[in-house]
Residue frames as qw, qx, qy, qz and C-alpha x, y, z in Angstrom:
[[0.275, -0.897, 0.229, 0.259, -28.01, -20.73, 36.33],
 [0.603, -0.226, 0.615, 0.456, -25.56, -23.02, 34.33],
 [0.492, 0.607, 0.541, 0.311, -27.52, -22.24, 31.11],
 [0.039, 0.996, 0.071, -0.044, -27.19, -18.47, 31.75],
 [0.431, -0.689, 0.457, 0.362, -23.42, -18.85, 32.33],
 [0.612, 0.122, 0.654, 0.428, -23.11, -20.92, 29.12],
 [0.341, 0.823, 0.410, 0.195, -25.03, -18.31, 27.13],
 [0.155, -0.965, 0.134, 0.164, -22.88, -15.56, 28.54],
 [0.576, -0.412, 0.576, 0.408, -19.76, -17.49, 27.64],
 [0.574, 0.384, 0.610, 0.389, -20.92, -18.06, 24.11],
 [0.162, 0.966, 0.193, 0.061, -21.84, -14.32, 23.68],
 [0.338, -0.843, 0.322, 0.268, -18.43, -13.39, 24.98],
 [0.609, -0.122, 0.648, 0.441, -16.62, -15.84, 22.64],
 [0.471, 0.648, 0.522, 0.293, -18.70, -14.59, 19.69],
 [0.002, 0.996, 0.042, -0.076, -17.94, -10.98, 20.52],
 [0.455, -0.649, 0.482, 0.374, -14.22, -11.73, 20.80],
 [0.604, 0.184, 0.655, 0.416, -14.27, -13.60, 17.48],
 [0.334, 0.851, 0.371, 0.162, -16.03, -10.68, 15.78],
 [0.191, -0.940, 0.187, 0.210, -13.44, -8.24, 17.11],
 [0.569, -0.340, 0.623, 0.414, -10.62, -10.50, 15.85],
 [0.547, 0.476, 0.591, 0.352, -12.20, -10.70, 12.43],
 [0.140, 0.974, 0.176, 0.029, -12.65, -6.91, 12.29],
 [0.376, -0.781, 0.379, 0.324, -9.02, -6.42, 13.31],
 [0.623, -0.014, 0.650, 0.436, -7.87, -8.82, 10.59],
 [0.407, 0.731, 0.474, 0.273, -9.97, -7.00, 8.00],
 [0.061, -0.990, 0.029, 0.125, -8.65, -3.63, 9.14],
 [0.522, -0.518, 0.537, 0.414, -5.06, -4.90, 8.87],
 [0.570, 0.283, 0.649, 0.417, -5.76, -6.25, 5.39],
 [0.263, 0.899, 0.333, 0.111, -7.34, -2.98, 4.23],
 [0.249, -0.907, 0.235, 0.246, -4.48, -0.93, 5.65],
 [0.586, -0.284, 0.600, 0.463, -1.97, -3.20, 3.91],
 [0.495, 0.549, 0.579, 0.344, -3.77, -2.84, 0.54],
 [0.055, 0.985, 0.163, 0.000, -4.09, 0.89, 0.98],
 [0.407, -0.751, 0.366, 0.370, -0.39, 1.19, 1.82],
 [0.607, 0.031, 0.654, 0.451, 0.52, -0.94, -1.28],
 [0.388, 0.753, 0.461, 0.264, -1.57, 1.26, -3.59],
 [0.130, -0.976, 0.074, 0.156, -0.11, 4.49, -2.09],
 [0.556, -0.497, 0.520, 0.417, 3.38, 3.09, -2.53],
 [0.586, 0.272, 0.635, 0.423, 2.80, 1.93, -6.10],
 [0.272, 0.866, 0.358, 0.220, 1.11, 5.14, -7.31],
 [0.216, -0.940, 0.152, 0.216, 3.66, 7.42, -5.61],
 [0.563, -0.321, 0.587, 0.486, 6.50, 5.47, -7.20],
 [0.478, 0.535, 0.589, 0.372, 4.70, 5.76, -10.57],
 [0.079, 0.987, 0.138, 0.026, 4.33, 9.50, -10.10],
 [0.449, -0.717, 0.367, 0.386, 7.97, 9.77, -9.13],
 [0.595, 0.029, 0.635, 0.492, 8.99, 7.94, -12.33],
 [0.351, 0.752, 0.473, 0.295, 6.74, 10.12, -14.46],
 [0.133, -0.980, 0.046, 0.138, 8.14, 13.26, -12.88],
 [0.561, -0.474, 0.510, 0.449, 11.66, 11.91, -13.48],
 [0.550, 0.362, 0.635, 0.404, 10.73, 11.18, -17.12],
 [0.162, 0.936, 0.289, 0.119, 9.31, 14.69, -17.58],
 [0.276, -0.892, 0.248, 0.260, 12.45, 16.25, -16.13],
 [0.620, -0.151, 0.606, 0.475, 14.60, 14.04, -18.40],
 [0.461, 0.660, 0.498, 0.322, 12.68, 15.37, -21.41],
 [0.032, -0.998, -0.021, 0.044, 13.34, 18.94, -20.25],
 [0.502, -0.642, 0.447, 0.369, 17.06, 18.17, -19.72],
 [0.555, 0.016, 0.679, 0.480, 17.30, 16.59, -23.17],
 [0.129, 0.296, -0.280, -0.904, 15.55, 19.38, -25.01],
 [0.682, 0.337, 0.284, -0.583, 12.28, 17.47, -25.69],
 [0.863, 0.473, 0.004, -0.176, 12.43, 16.21, -29.23],
 [0.524, 0.631, -0.536, 0.199, 16.14, 16.15, -29.51],
 [0.817, -0.525, 0.189, -0.148, 16.48, 13.51, -26.82],
 [0.375, 0.562, -0.726, 0.130, 19.87, 12.11, -26.05],
 [0.790, -0.192, -0.580, 0.054, 20.63, 8.92, -24.10],
 [0.376, -0.746, 0.303, -0.459, 20.73, 9.47, -20.32],
 [0.494, 0.197, -0.815, 0.230, 23.10, 7.10, -18.48],
 [0.690, -0.526, 0.053, -0.494, 21.56, 5.41, -15.46],
 [0.108, -0.416, 0.863, -0.266, 22.79, 3.18, -12.72],
 [0.203, -0.116, -0.964, -0.128, 21.32, -0.28, -12.04],
 [0.060, 0.448, 0.696, -0.558, 18.59, 1.23, -9.79],
 [0.250, 0.697, 0.570, 0.356, 17.45, 3.47, -12.64],
 [0.213, -0.881, -0.123, 0.404, 18.83, 6.68, -11.18],
 [0.495, 0.848, -0.084, 0.168, 20.50, 9.28, -13.38],
 [0.786, -0.271, -0.008, 0.556, 24.21, 9.39, -13.22]]
């Protein structure tokens, strides 16, 4: 009887440990995914801003656009 209880306890601990590891992995994957989405969306925003700056400046005849410290047009 004691051996069965010990086996049950070990299985329970192993299951809890596996769930903990899966949770940690899921959190890590979500964090990496969030970072990639943030980086690529910021990159896309900067590219769109650059394209609109080219249109504003007449393409080839570019003039200097003044920006504040954050890089936003003034």
